[in-house]
All heavy atoms as an XYZ file, in Angstrom:
946
protein
N      35.927    -42.468     37.895
C      36.670    -42.058     36.703
C      38.170    -41.928     37.082
O      38.445    -41.234     38.116
C      36.091    -40.872     36.076
C      36.836    -40.404     34.799
S      35.942    -38.927     34.243
C      37.141    -38.354     33.077
N      39.023    -42.436     36.381
C      40.509    -42.260     36.615
C      41.065    -41.290     35.561
O      40.775    -41.398     34.352
C      41.169    -43.577     36.542
C      40.818    -44.419     37.723
C      39.810    -45.247     37.738
C      41.634    -44.341     38.898
C      39.476    -46.008     38.801
C      41.290    -45.147     39.925
C      40.238    -46.053     39.927
N      41.781    -40.289     36.016
C      42.472    -39.373     35.131
C      43.910    -39.658     35.133
O      44.565    -39.715     36.170
C      42.211    -37.941     35.706
C      40.734    -37.667     35.797
C      42.956    -36.884     34.890
C      40.334    -36.353     36.458
N      44.461    -39.890     33.892
C      45.820    -40.278     33.700
C      46.368    -41.268     34.741
O      47.425    -41.159     35.279
C      46.807    -38.996     33.675
C      46.636    -38.152     34.894
C      46.599    -38.231     32.389
C      47.681    -36.904     34.952
N      45.466    -42.282     35.067
C      45.900    -43.310     35.924
C      45.792    -43.000     37.385
O      46.183    -43.713     38.267
N      45.223    -41.860     37.753
C      45.043    -41.439     39.121
C      43.618    -41.497     39.483
O      42.717    -41.167     38.755
C      45.557    -40.028     39.360
C      47.037    -39.777     38.929
C      47.339    -38.243     39.105
C      47.957    -40.567     39.844
N      43.351    -41.845     40.750
C      41.945    -41.876     41.247
C      41.482    -40.484     41.501
O      42.273    -39.648     41.738
C      41.904    -42.733     42.523
O      42.535    -42.056     43.588
N      40.183    -40.290     41.520
C      39.669    -38.896     41.850
C      40.133    -38.359     43.177
O      40.359    -37.280     43.354
C      38.132    -39.063     41.823
C      37.906    -40.287     40.922
C      39.078    -41.165     41.134
N      40.259    -39.329     44.169
C      40.717    -38.913     45.463
C      42.110    -38.421     45.422
O      42.516    -37.416     46.021
C      40.612    -40.102     46.475
C      39.177    -40.549     46.706
C      38.654    -41.419     45.630
O      39.402    -42.055     44.840
O      37.350    -41.538     45.491
N      42.990    -39.105     44.658
C      44.351    -38.683     44.519
C      44.489    -37.326     43.830
O      45.241    -36.468     44.260
C      45.213    -39.707     43.757
O      45.082    -40.979     44.437
C      46.644    -39.283     43.692
N      43.733    -37.166     42.766
C      43.751    -35.848     42.060
C      43.304    -34.764     42.938
O      43.877    -33.688     43.027
C      42.795    -35.919     40.768
C      42.666    -34.555     40.159
C      43.544    -36.892     39.784
N      42.213    -34.971     43.687
C      41.656    -33.950     44.551
C      42.666    -33.571     45.670
O      42.885    -32.410     46.027
C      40.354    -34.407     45.154
C      39.739    -33.412     46.111
N      39.177    -32.310     45.712
C      39.644    -33.412     47.444
C      38.699    -31.615     46.700
N      38.932    -32.281     47.808
N      43.312    -34.562     46.193
C      44.284    -34.450     47.304
C      45.567    -33.818     46.927
O      46.116    -32.887     47.495
C      44.480    -35.728     48.093
C      45.350    -35.580     49.301
C      45.647    -36.921     49.912
N      46.451    -37.775     49.080
C      46.022    -38.983     48.569
N      44.876    -39.441     48.881
N      46.774    -39.650     47.732
N      46.186    -34.403     45.829
C      47.551    -34.083     45.440
C      47.753    -33.230     44.270
O      48.846    -32.698     44.065
C      48.393    -35.382     45.181
C      48.393    -36.229     46.423
O      48.331    -35.769     47.537
O      48.516    -37.556     46.287
N      46.760    -33.024     43.445
C      46.915    -32.325     42.139
C      46.012    -31.130     42.022
O      45.756    -30.608     40.942
C      46.688    -33.295     40.963
S      47.697    -34.719     40.989
N      45.449    -30.697     43.143
C      44.549    -29.547     43.076
C      45.180    -28.293     42.466
O      46.288    -27.960     42.794
C      44.082    -29.168     44.467
C      43.057    -28.001     44.466
C      42.507    -27.798     45.835
N      41.264    -28.594     45.855
C      40.531    -28.600     46.927
N      40.917    -28.097     48.057
N      39.416    -29.277     46.896
N      44.526    -27.732     41.446
C      45.056    -26.633     40.733
C      46.147    -26.953     39.750
O      46.786    -26.075     39.092
N      46.467    -28.211     39.507
C      47.449    -28.631     38.620
C      46.999    -29.406     37.383
O      47.684    -29.818     36.549
C      48.504    -29.568     39.346
C      49.243    -28.807     40.454
C      50.145    -29.674     41.175
C      50.776    -28.971     42.340
N      51.541    -29.825     43.225
N      45.643    -29.662     37.370
C      45.038    -30.432     36.244
C      44.069    -29.531     35.575
O      43.333    -28.720     36.139
C      44.402    -31.743     36.816
S      45.511    -32.958     37.397
N      43.970    -29.798     34.272
C      42.912    -29.098     33.417
C      42.299    -30.020     32.558
O      42.986    -30.885     31.904
C      43.669    -28.012     32.607
C      42.850    -27.080     31.809
C      41.990    -26.140     32.644
C      43.789    -26.208     30.958
N      40.945    -30.078     32.529
C      40.246    -31.031     31.706
C      39.846    -30.395     30.376
O      39.434    -29.319     30.307
C      38.969    -31.509     32.400
C      38.117    -32.372     31.519
C      38.460    -33.719     31.323
C      36.939    -31.917     30.953
C      37.717    -34.537     30.466
C      36.207    -32.720     30.146
C      36.564    -34.004     29.967
O      35.778    -34.864     29.099
N      40.159    -31.202     29.290
C      39.778    -30.742     27.917
C      38.609    -31.597     27.467
O      38.846    -32.797     27.296
C      40.904    -30.860     27.065
C      40.539    -30.427     25.606
C      41.600    -30.933     24.570
O      42.648    -31.373     24.950
O      41.185    -30.964     23.462
N      37.442    -31.088     27.199
C      36.357    -31.821     26.713
C      36.513    -32.225     25.272
O      37.298    -31.558     24.524
C      35.019    -31.004     26.867
N      35.910    -33.244     24.871
C      35.926    -33.729     23.513
C      35.377    -32.628     22.510
O      36.014    -32.435     21.418
C      35.075    -35.012     23.354
C      35.051    -35.586     21.982
C      36.289    -36.253     21.524
O      37.061    -36.738     22.412
O      36.537    -36.321     20.354
N      34.334    -31.965     22.891
C      33.689    -30.988     22.031
C      34.403    -29.617     22.181
O      34.487    -29.122     23.336
C      32.218    -30.854     22.397
C      31.433    -29.834     21.552
C      31.275    -30.355     20.130
O      31.234    -31.498     19.860
N      31.168    -29.370     19.241
N      34.835    -29.070     21.122
C      35.481    -27.738     21.148
C      34.418    -26.651     21.165
O      33.400    -26.704     20.526
C      36.375    -27.551     19.847
C      37.448    -28.528     19.673
O      38.166    -28.753     20.805
O      37.718    -29.040     18.655
N      34.639    -25.678     22.017
C      33.621    -24.607     22.108
C      34.332    -23.287     21.763
O      35.260    -22.824     22.462
C      33.043    -24.501     23.593
O      32.659    -25.819     24.000
C      32.042    -23.470     23.737
N      33.891    -22.681     20.694
C      34.465    -21.418     20.141
C      33.304    -20.610     19.672
O      32.180    -21.012     19.450
C      35.457    -21.712     19.029
C      36.563    -22.524     19.350
N      37.614    -22.136     20.072
C      36.837    -23.794     19.004
C      38.523    -23.046     20.286
N      38.087    -24.124     19.584
N      33.605    -19.303     19.343
C      32.622    -18.467     18.703
C      32.768    -18.665     17.209
O      33.706    -18.171     16.633
C      32.861    -17.069     19.018
C      32.602    -16.658     20.497
C      33.620    -16.564     21.450
C      31.254    -16.524     20.950
C      33.404    -16.250     22.713
C      31.010    -16.295     22.294
C      32.066    -16.115     23.206
N      31.836    -19.398     16.554
C      31.995    -19.829     15.176
C      32.029    -18.680     14.193
O      32.679    -18.804     13.057
C      30.856    -20.647     14.888
C      29.789    -20.329     15.944
C      30.555    -19.804     17.054
N      31.574    -17.504     14.525
C      31.594    -16.350     13.590
C      32.867    -15.650     13.569
O      33.153    -14.882     12.592
C      30.495    -15.398     13.927
C      29.051    -15.880     13.725
C      28.747    -15.917     12.130
O      29.334    -15.123     11.480
O      27.872    -16.691     11.822
N      33.752    -15.825     14.533
C      35.079    -15.132     14.602
C      36.040    -15.962     13.691
O      35.904    -17.138     13.485
C      35.598    -15.081     15.992
C      34.849    -14.276     17.012
C      35.512    -14.339     18.372
C      34.750    -12.762     16.523
N      37.057    -15.211     13.214
C      38.120    -15.905     12.433
C      39.107    -16.498     13.482
O      39.114    -16.146     14.692
C      38.835    -14.917     11.587
O      39.574    -13.984     12.384
C      37.885    -14.177     10.589
N      39.896    -17.433     12.925
C      40.928    -18.033     13.841
C      41.891    -16.914     14.372
O      42.202    -16.839     15.581
C      41.771    -19.060     13.033
C      43.005    -19.493     13.767
C      40.758    -20.281     12.626
N      42.278    -15.960     13.497
C      43.127    -14.839     13.916
C      42.505    -13.984     15.037
O      43.094    -13.689     16.019
C      43.470    -13.931     12.724
C      44.416    -12.870     13.069
N      43.983    -11.632     13.548
C      45.797    -12.780     12.954
C      45.081    -10.862     13.715
N      46.213    -11.566     13.458
N      41.138    -13.626     14.921
C      40.455    -12.895     15.919
C      40.494    -13.650     17.246
O      40.640    -13.002     18.278
C      39.112    -12.556     15.447
C      39.001    -11.558     14.296
C      37.496    -11.445     13.792
O      36.825    -12.499     13.743
N      37.131    -10.304     13.457
N      40.301    -14.929     17.261
C      40.253    -15.707     18.448
C      41.627    -15.715     19.134
O      41.718    -15.511     20.353
C      39.767    -17.134     18.101
O      38.443    -17.036     17.522
C      39.672    -17.989     19.364
N      42.632    -15.962     18.362
C      43.995    -15.953     18.930
C      44.412    -14.611     19.421
O      45.033    -14.484     20.468
C      44.992    -16.580     17.879
C      46.411    -16.450     18.418
C      44.730    -17.970     17.506
N      44.062    -13.633     18.661
C      44.406    -12.291     19.073
C      43.712    -11.874     20.369
O      44.270    -11.223     21.258
C      44.050    -11.328     17.980
C      44.474     -9.874     18.251
C      44.142     -8.921     17.124
O      42.987     -8.938     16.629
O      45.077     -8.275     16.660
N      42.446    -12.232     20.503
C      41.688    -12.011     21.729
C      42.379    -12.650     22.946
O      42.488    -12.025     23.994
C      40.229    -12.427     21.576
C      39.495    -12.295     22.884
C      38.986    -11.035     23.288
C      39.175    -13.383     23.657
C      38.281    -10.857     24.396
C      38.558    -13.201     24.793
C      38.055    -11.935     25.253
N      42.790    -13.884     22.744
C      43.438    -14.641     23.821
C      44.727    -13.912     24.193
O      45.061    -13.776     25.359
C      43.738    -16.053     23.468
N      45.470    -13.437     23.154
C      46.744    -12.779     23.435
C      46.508    -11.443     24.180
O      47.233    -11.079     25.180
C      47.517    -12.492     22.119
N      45.481    -10.655     23.797
C      45.113     -9.427     24.420
C      44.725     -9.641     25.861
O      45.067     -8.873     26.757
C      43.975     -8.705     23.650
C      44.367     -8.014     22.442
C      43.160     -7.423     21.767
C      43.588     -6.749     20.362
N      42.379     -6.158     19.720
N      43.913    -10.707     26.072
C      43.564    -11.094     27.489
C      44.715    -11.335     28.376
O      44.834    -10.973     29.502
C      42.574    -12.188     27.424
O      41.424    -11.871     26.736
N      45.660    -12.135     27.839
C      46.877    -12.506     28.552
C      47.684    -11.298     28.830
O      48.206    -11.108     29.919
C      47.666    -13.517     27.729
C      48.678    -14.269     28.461
C      47.960    -15.239     29.411
C      48.928    -16.364     29.794
N      48.262    -17.251     30.685
N      47.957    -10.402     27.875
C      48.805     -9.237     27.966
C      48.110     -8.268     28.997
O      48.748     -7.732     29.829
C      48.962     -8.506     26.576
C      49.567     -7.149     26.794
C      49.908     -9.335     25.782
N      46.776     -8.171     28.867
C      46.093     -7.245     29.806
C      46.213     -7.764     31.264
O      46.270     -6.912     32.197
C      44.549     -7.133     29.428
N      46.308     -9.062     31.505
C      46.422     -9.614     32.819
C      47.803     -9.430     33.387
O      48.024     -9.067     34.571
C      46.036    -11.065     32.782
C      46.070    -11.722     34.142
N      45.182    -11.415     35.149
C      46.891    -12.633     34.662
C      45.473    -12.101     36.279
N      46.546    -12.872     35.944
N      48.795     -9.762     32.594
C      50.232     -9.702     33.058
C      50.915     -8.456     32.669
O      51.794     -8.038     33.444
C      51.001    -10.903     32.471
C      50.468    -12.218     33.068
C      49.753    -13.091     32.290
C      50.776    -12.581     34.414
C      49.322    -14.266     32.824
C      50.371    -13.762     34.964
C      49.655    -14.659     34.155
N      50.485     -7.848     31.577
C      51.211     -6.583     31.161
C      52.621     -6.834     30.713
O      53.427     -7.556     31.290
N      53.005     -6.150     29.534
C      54.397     -6.274     29.099
C      55.310     -5.373     29.949
O      54.890     -4.339     30.505
C      54.307     -5.757     27.694
C      53.116     -4.839     27.658
C      52.131     -5.438     28.671
N      56.591     -5.793     30.095
C      57.419     -4.967     30.956
C      57.687     -3.565     30.435
O      57.891     -2.632     31.196
C      58.736     -5.795     30.886
C      58.644     -6.785     29.713
C      57.212     -6.893     29.415
N      57.646     -3.365     29.164
C      57.994     -1.996     28.595
C      56.721     -1.186     28.285
O      56.852     -0.087     27.682
C      58.903     -2.118     27.436
C      58.291     -2.839     26.264
O      57.179     -3.334     26.292
N      58.960     -2.999     25.153
N      55.591     -1.764     28.463
C      54.322     -1.043     28.187
C      53.902     -1.086     26.726
O      52.876     -0.541     26.322
N      54.507     -1.826     25.849
C      54.240     -1.825     24.445
C      53.306     -3.062     24.159
O      53.706     -4.088     23.658
C      55.464     -1.909     23.571
C      55.244     -1.737     22.082
O      54.036     -1.619     21.727
N      56.249     -1.715     21.297
N      52.058     -2.858     24.517
C      51.067     -4.000     24.462
C      50.777     -4.453     23.004
O      50.681     -5.575     22.770
C      49.709     -3.582     25.187
C      49.913     -3.534     26.646
C      48.537     -3.158     27.278
O      47.546     -3.218     26.652
O      48.594     -2.895     28.496
N      50.619     -3.515     22.099
C      50.215     -3.876     20.748
C      51.364     -4.696     20.079
O      51.000     -5.655     19.390
C      49.900     -2.649     19.921
O      51.014     -1.901     19.778
N      52.572     -4.440     20.286
C      53.677     -5.178     19.641
C      53.645     -6.555     20.261
O      53.865     -7.552     19.580
C      54.991     -4.504     20.047
C      56.163     -5.276     19.494
N      56.462     -5.460     18.168
C      57.139     -6.001     20.205
C      57.536     -6.237     18.016
N      57.957     -6.553     19.260
N      53.492     -6.692     21.611
C      53.434     -8.022     22.216
C      52.255     -8.848     21.692
O      52.397    -10.028     21.457
C      53.496     -7.799     23.747
C      53.558     -9.152     24.566
C      54.811     -9.961     24.164
C      53.550     -8.855     26.043
N      51.182     -8.219     21.610
C      49.970     -8.993     21.156
C      50.168     -9.474     19.697
O      49.873    -10.666     19.418
C      48.706     -8.060     21.156
C      47.494     -8.726     20.393
C      48.281     -7.810     22.629
N      50.809     -8.648     18.799
C      51.082     -9.038     17.459
C      52.015    -10.271     17.441
O      51.889    -11.204     16.755
C      51.558     -7.889     16.627
C      50.529     -6.999     16.094
C      50.966     -6.029     15.035
N      52.250     -5.371     15.320
C      52.311     -4.244     16.025
N      51.223     -3.636     16.433
N      53.507     -3.663     16.220
N      53.099    -10.098     18.245
C      54.079    -11.164     18.330
C      53.473    -12.467     18.819
O      53.702    -13.537     18.287
C      55.212    -10.717     19.292
C      56.258    -11.806     19.486
C      57.179    -12.101     18.554
C      56.256    -12.573     20.663
C      58.103    -13.133     18.705
C      57.162    -13.593     20.853
C      58.050    -13.880     19.947
O      58.997    -14.877     20.081
N      52.724    -12.417     19.912
C      52.080    -13.615     20.491
C      51.077    -14.241     19.516
O      51.185    -15.493     19.356
C      51.358    -13.279     21.805
C      52.355    -12.946     22.956
S      51.378    -12.403     24.431
C      50.467    -13.906     24.860
N      50.347    -13.416     18.837
C      49.317    -13.996     17.863
C      50.089    -14.659     16.718
O      49.723    -15.867     16.397
C      48.559    -12.858     17.258
O      47.835    -12.165     18.353
C      47.562    -13.343     16.262
N      51.125    -14.108     16.119
C      51.950    -14.704     15.143
C      52.581    -16.039     15.595
O      52.614    -17.022     14.859
N      53.140    -15.995     16.725
C      53.826    -17.160     17.286
C      52.838    -18.286     17.446
O      53.170    -19.481     17.218
C      54.551    -16.786     18.659
N      51.675    -17.994     17.948
C      50.719    -19.093     18.246
C      50.179    -19.657     16.897
O      50.099    -20.891     16.736
C      49.531    -18.500     19.070
C      48.234    -19.469     18.973
C      49.931    -18.335     20.521
N      49.910    -18.786     15.930
C      49.427    -19.287     14.675
C      50.405    -20.198     13.953
O      50.105    -21.180     13.385
C      49.108    -18.112     13.721
C      47.886    -17.282     14.106
C      47.809    -16.017     13.277
C      46.571    -18.127     14.054
N      51.710    -19.801     14.108
C      52.884    -20.633     13.546
C      53.007    -21.920     14.325
O      53.203    -22.983     13.770
C      54.115    -19.782     13.464
N      53.100    -21.795     15.657
C      53.376    -22.957     16.439
C      52.334    -24.041     16.369
O      52.700    -25.194     16.240
C      53.535    -22.560     17.968
O      54.537    -21.506     18.094
C      53.744    -23.706     18.840
N      51.087    -23.663     16.245
C      49.983    -24.617     16.228
C      49.597    -24.937     14.771
O      48.564    -25.557     14.488
C      48.839    -24.217     17.054
C      49.100    -24.312     18.508
C      49.662    -23.321     19.210
C      48.829    -25.490     19.169
C      49.954    -23.500     20.555
C      49.055    -25.625     20.510
C      49.686    -24.665     21.248
N      50.366    -24.436     13.769
C      50.185    -24.750     12.374
C      48.741    -24.350     11.949
O      48.046    -25.187     11.272
C      50.488    -26.195     12.060
C      51.930    -26.512     12.362
C      52.274    -27.956     12.090
C      53.696    -28.232     12.405
N      54.033    -29.627     12.274
N      48.283    -23.174     12.293
C      46.944    -22.780     11.831
C      47.066    -21.360     11.142
O      46.092    -20.771     10.909
C      46.025    -22.648     13.063
C      46.566    -21.886     14.222
C      45.585    -24.105     13.486
C      45.603    -21.779     15.408
N      48.219    -20.949     10.839
C      48.439    -19.652     10.158
C      47.715    -19.619      8.793
O      47.235    -18.602      8.357
C      49.931    -19.309      9.956
N      47.665    -20.815      8.084
C      47.097    -20.832      6.741
C      45.585    -20.679      6.805
O      44.932    -20.397      5.812
C      47.473    -22.137      6.110
C      46.928    -23.367      6.739
N      47.465    -23.846      7.947
C      45.878    -24.087      6.455
C      46.789    -24.883      8.307
N      45.850    -25.114      7.389
N      44.888    -20.790      7.998
C      43.477    -20.525      8.110
C      43.183    -19.405      9.013
O      42.051    -19.237      9.459
C      42.752    -21.807      8.717
C      42.866    -23.001      7.674
C      43.315    -22.232     10.006
N      44.175    -18.500      9.145
C      44.074    -17.366     10.092
C      42.801    -16.454      9.778
O      42.113    -15.966     10.664
C      45.313    -16.542     10.128
N      42.514    -16.284      8.519
C      41.424    -15.414      8.140
C      40.077    -16.175      7.896
O      39.079    -15.589      7.453
C      41.806    -14.567      6.894
C      42.979    -13.647      7.163
C      42.764    -12.781      8.413
O      41.707    -12.234      8.707
O      43.786    -12.672      9.203
N      40.112    -17.463      8.149
C      38.934    -18.269      7.965
C      38.099    -18.215      9.319
O      38.614    -18.106     10.383
C      39.299    -19.752      7.770
O      40.081    -19.892      6.588
N      36.803    -18.261      9.111
C      35.917    -18.420     10.334
C      36.243    -19.743     10.973
O      36.598    -20.698     10.395
C      34.454    -18.298      9.956
C      33.981    -16.930      9.551
C      32.526    -16.905      9.327
C      32.081    -15.553      8.923
N      30.685    -15.421      8.704
N      36.035    -19.739     12.336
C      36.263    -20.990     12.995
C      35.171    -21.977     12.608
O      35.445    -23.183     12.415
C      36.172    -20.732     14.538
C      37.360    -19.829     14.952
C      36.220    -22.049     15.334
C      37.332    -19.420     16.373
N      34.001    -21.540     12.556
C      32.948    -22.380     12.152
C      32.444    -23.373     13.167
O      33.007    -23.464     14.263
N      31.350    -24.111     12.836
C      30.869    -25.148     13.667
C      30.009    -26.076     12.800
O      30.271    -26.191     11.609
C      30.085    -24.617     14.800
C      28.826    -23.796     14.439
O      28.524    -23.749     13.236
O      28.192    -23.087     15.228
N      29.053    -26.721     13.354
C      28.235    -27.752     12.568
C      27.408    -27.045     11.510
O      27.011    -27.679     10.610
C      27.366    -28.556     13.476
C      28.146    -29.467     14.450
O      29.318    -29.772     14.062
O      27.663    -29.961     15.465
N      27.088    -25.741     11.743
C      26.163    -25.052     10.849
C      26.948    -23.964     10.003
O      26.480    -23.653      8.878
C      25.187    -24.307     11.592
C      24.234    -25.207     12.461
C      23.244    -24.331     13.236
C      23.419    -26.151     11.524
N      28.143    -23.582     10.392
C      28.844    -22.505      9.740
C      30.164    -23.119      9.236
O      30.963    -23.672     10.011
C      29.204    -21.351     10.632
C      27.819    -20.691     11.155
C      30.005    -20.345      9.959
C      28.017    -19.667     12.151
N      30.359    -23.053      7.914
C      31.580    -23.611      7.311
C      32.789    -22.795      7.805
O      32.767    -21.611      7.844
C      31.458    -23.548      5.794
C      32.639    -24.241      5.064
C      32.377    -24.254      3.570
N      33.502    -24.720      2.880
C      33.679    -25.993      2.510
N      32.747    -26.849      2.728
N      34.785    -26.307      1.797
N      33.856    -23.527      8.150
C      35.003    -22.839      8.695
C      36.241    -23.816      8.713
O      36.371    -24.738      7.946
N      37.039    -23.613      9.689
C      38.205    -24.452      9.964
C      37.865    -25.858     10.205
O      36.766    -26.160     10.663
C      38.955    -23.934     11.173
N      38.795    -26.721      9.849
C      38.477    -28.232     10.058
C      38.440    -28.573     11.549
O      38.878    -27.777     12.355
C      39.591    -29.018      9.337
O      40.788    -28.927     10.044
N      37.975    -29.768     11.816
C      37.979    -30.279     13.157
C      39.318    -30.281     13.862
O      39.478    -29.899     14.978
N      40.355    -30.670     13.010
C      41.756    -30.686     13.579
C      42.261    -29.310     13.845
O      42.919    -29.079     14.907
N      41.926    -28.389     13.024
C      42.319    -27.019     13.186
C      41.643    -26.388     14.394
O      42.274    -25.670     15.196
C      42.093    -26.180     11.901
C      43.002    -26.574     10.791
C      42.420    -26.223      9.451
O      41.258    -25.832      9.298
O      43.154    -26.349      8.480
N      40.348    -26.710     14.552
C      39.623    -26.291     15.793
C      40.280    -26.822     17.018
O      40.320    -26.189     18.063
C      38.138    -26.551     15.591
C      37.436    -25.561     14.710
C      35.903    -25.644     14.940
N      35.325    -26.905     14.693
C      34.803    -27.282     13.613
N      34.833    -26.533     12.517
N      34.247    -28.468     13.488
N      40.579    -28.122     16.962
C      41.192    -28.794     18.159
C      42.555    -28.121     18.508
O      42.873    -27.930     19.714
C      41.403    -30.238     17.843
C      41.876    -31.108     19.050
C      41.061    -30.950     20.302
C      39.678    -31.714     20.230
N      38.937    -31.581     21.414
N      43.339    -27.812     17.477
C      44.637    -27.098     17.796
C      44.390    -25.695     18.338
O      45.135    -25.223     19.177
C      45.462    -27.018     16.494
C      46.045    -28.312     16.121
C      47.110    -28.260     15.079
N      46.745    -27.704     13.788
C      46.200    -28.413     12.862
N      46.142    -29.740     12.962
N      45.924    -27.875     11.629
N      43.248    -25.099     17.922
C      42.899    -23.765     18.510
C      42.572    -23.943     20.006
O      42.930    -23.119     20.835
C      41.769    -23.149     17.742
C      41.405    -21.758     17.956
C      42.606    -20.782     17.805
C      40.224    -21.323     17.175
N      41.807    -25.033     20.328
C      41.469    -25.352     21.672
C      42.749    -25.540     22.470
O      42.862    -25.060     23.640
C      40.536    -26.522     21.757
O      39.347    -26.265     21.059
C      40.259    -26.870     23.267
N      43.700    -26.306     21.917
C      44.931    -26.585     22.620
C      45.728    -25.322     22.838
O      46.356    -25.171     23.912
C      45.769    -27.601     21.800
C      45.304    -28.968     21.699
C      46.099    -29.837     20.774
C      45.177    -29.629     23.054
N      45.636    -24.403     21.930
C      46.277    -23.104     22.059
C      45.737    -22.393     23.314
O      46.523    -21.878     24.116
C      46.116    -22.223     20.870
C      46.615    -20.781     20.994
C      45.588    -19.835     21.508
O      44.460    -19.889     21.126
N      45.964    -19.004     22.442
N      44.491    -22.406     23.441
C      43.871    -21.740     24.584
C      44.336    -22.505     25.951
O      44.651    -21.828     26.924
C      42.294    -21.790     24.505
C      41.751    -20.906     23.425
C      40.256    -20.700     23.539
C      39.485    -22.036     23.575
N      38.053    -21.856     23.458
N      44.322    -23.788     25.897
C      44.734    -24.520     27.074
C      46.236    -24.285     27.401
O      46.620    -24.290     28.573
C      44.430    -25.990     26.915
C      42.900    -26.390     26.801
C      42.830    -27.878     26.480
C      42.192    -26.067     28.004
N      47.039    -24.208     26.385
C      48.461    -24.150     26.630
C      48.857    -22.783     27.180
O      49.968    -22.619     27.812
C      49.230    -24.341     25.313
O      49.048    -23.207     24.435
N      47.952    -21.778     27.165
C      48.224    -20.507     27.727
C      48.102    -20.493     29.192
O      48.534    -19.547     29.896
C      47.420    -19.408     27.057
O      46.095    -19.558     27.426
N      47.442    -21.498     29.721
C      47.258    -21.647     31.209
C      48.607    -22.250     31.778
O      49.285    -23.018     31.104
C      46.060    -22.635     31.497
C      44.813    -22.122     31.029
C      44.385    -20.809     31.614
O      44.662    -20.558     32.753
O      43.725    -19.963     30.907
N      48.903    -21.890     32.994
C      50.053    -22.451     33.656
C      49.631    -23.633     34.511
O      49.366    -23.619     35.651
C      50.703    -21.371     34.556
C      51.983    -21.932     35.135
C      50.935    -20.102     33.784
N      49.363    -24.735     33.721
C      48.907    -25.987     34.317
C      49.865    -27.077     33.929
O      50.054    -27.339     32.772
C      47.518    -26.355     33.791
C      46.536    -25.181     34.078
C      47.007    -27.622     34.397
C      46.130    -24.986     35.557
N      50.387    -27.897     34.876
C      51.349    -28.924     34.530
C      50.735    -30.108     33.823
O      51.370    -30.736     32.965
C      51.933    -29.356     35.893
C      51.525    -28.350     36.880
C      50.333    -27.602     36.322
N      49.467    -30.453     34.118
C      48.780    -31.587     33.486
C      47.675    -31.137     32.675
O      46.773    -30.388     33.131
C      48.253    -32.574     34.545
C      49.335    -33.142     35.445
C      49.479    -32.736     36.763
C      50.280    -34.026     34.987
C      50.462    -33.280     37.527
C      51.240    -34.566     35.677
C      51.339    -34.198     37.053
N      47.591    -31.616     31.438
C      46.430    -31.346     30.545
C      45.804    -32.663     30.276
O      46.340    -33.486     29.533
C      46.919    -30.619     29.259
C      45.751    -30.390     28.385
O      44.548    -30.606     28.666
N      46.068    -29.955     27.149
N      44.576    -32.878     30.746
C      43.898    -34.141     30.589
C      42.907    -34.003     29.443
O      41.888    -33.333     29.653
C      43.233    -34.552     31.835
C      42.549    -35.870     31.681
C      44.223    -34.582     33.003
N      43.173    -34.524     28.351
C      42.302    -34.476     27.201
C      42.123    -35.816     26.530
O      42.840    -36.713     26.722
N      41.126    -35.916     25.698
C      40.798    -37.114     25.054
C      41.424    -37.274     23.652
O      41.632    -38.400     23.249
C      39.246    -37.237     24.899
O      38.744    -36.102     24.297
C      38.662    -37.380     26.299
N      41.691    -36.131     22.967
C      42.166    -36.205     21.611
C      43.387    -35.287     21.358
O      43.596    -34.867     20.259
C      41.052    -35.824     20.585
O      40.626    -34.500     20.874
C      39.867    -36.738     20.682
N      44.150    -35.071     22.349
C      45.357    -34.187     22.230
C      46.327    -34.741     21.126
O      46.731    -34.057     20.258
C      46.090    -33.928     23.508
C      47.367    -33.225     23.318
C      45.108    -33.133     24.498
N      46.665    -36.081     21.191
C      47.639    -36.564     20.240
C      47.103    -36.487     18.778
O      47.782    -36.152     17.905
C      47.907    -37.984     20.607
C      47.597    -38.051     22.061
C      46.433    -36.996     22.260
N      45.792    -36.786     18.619
C      45.243    -36.718     17.266
C      45.226    -35.327     16.766
O      45.466    -35.126     15.576
C      43.784    -37.199     17.378
N      45.010    -34.290     17.576
C      44.992    -32.943     17.122
C      46.446    -32.445     16.723
O      46.572    -31.744     15.772
C      44.466    -32.012     18.207
N      47.441    -32.922     17.462
C      48.762    -32.564     17.152
C      49.365    -33.210     15.944
O      50.246    -32.710     15.261
C      49.697    -32.807     18.333
C      49.409    -31.859     19.563
C      50.353    -32.266     20.730
C      49.570    -30.451     19.228
N      48.767    -34.390     15.620
C      49.276    -35.115     14.456
C      48.470    -34.918     13.202
O      48.759    -35.515     12.152
C      49.480    -36.589     14.743
O      48.138    -37.099     15.110
C      50.440    -36.885     15.872
N      47.327    -34.132     13.317
C      46.434    -33.927     12.188
C      47.181    -33.199     11.111
O      47.958    -32.316     11.367
C      45.220    -33.223     12.634
N      46.830    -33.500      9.875
C      47.395    -32.778      8.705
C      47.032    -31.289      8.771
O      45.822    -30.945      8.953
C      46.924    -33.367      7.377
O      47.389    -32.662      6.335
N      47.993    -30.385      8.518
C      47.733    -28.963      8.587
C      47.138    -28.389      7.271
O      47.170    -27.164      7.111
C      49.059    -28.304      8.914
C      50.064    -29.248      8.294
C      49.464    -30.597      8.478
N      46.722    -29.140      6.347
C      46.140    -28.635      5.115
C      44.663    -28.503      5.218
O      43.986    -29.362      5.536
C      46.422    -29.545      3.879
C      47.757    -30.287      3.819
N      48.044    -31.194      4.692
C      48.791    -29.930      3.111
C      49.339    -31.585      4.417
N      49.749    -30.826      3.406
């Protein structure tokens, strides 16, 4: 299998720790709302790095709002994520939620199968 035109040997040798694979199937907790999921990711990030002034709740609110706006999922913030059995956010919205999780990693290469489709999906 070749990743972004590179052989597995090249990726293993030259790109170790610099690539992140995104599977086709999004994996989320379907009972949580989009807001709860983004907020949890923000809390986890803040807990790991910590804000410089110690005001964690303000930073979490700011990061949550910024992510919802940046990934155009603010309009479904209070909707359940859903899955095949639970009605919730659309497939494109779930894909953007996955991209949000991936974008919080400090990885130069994101190897995914449907990244362009998720970014160009209609936000309605």
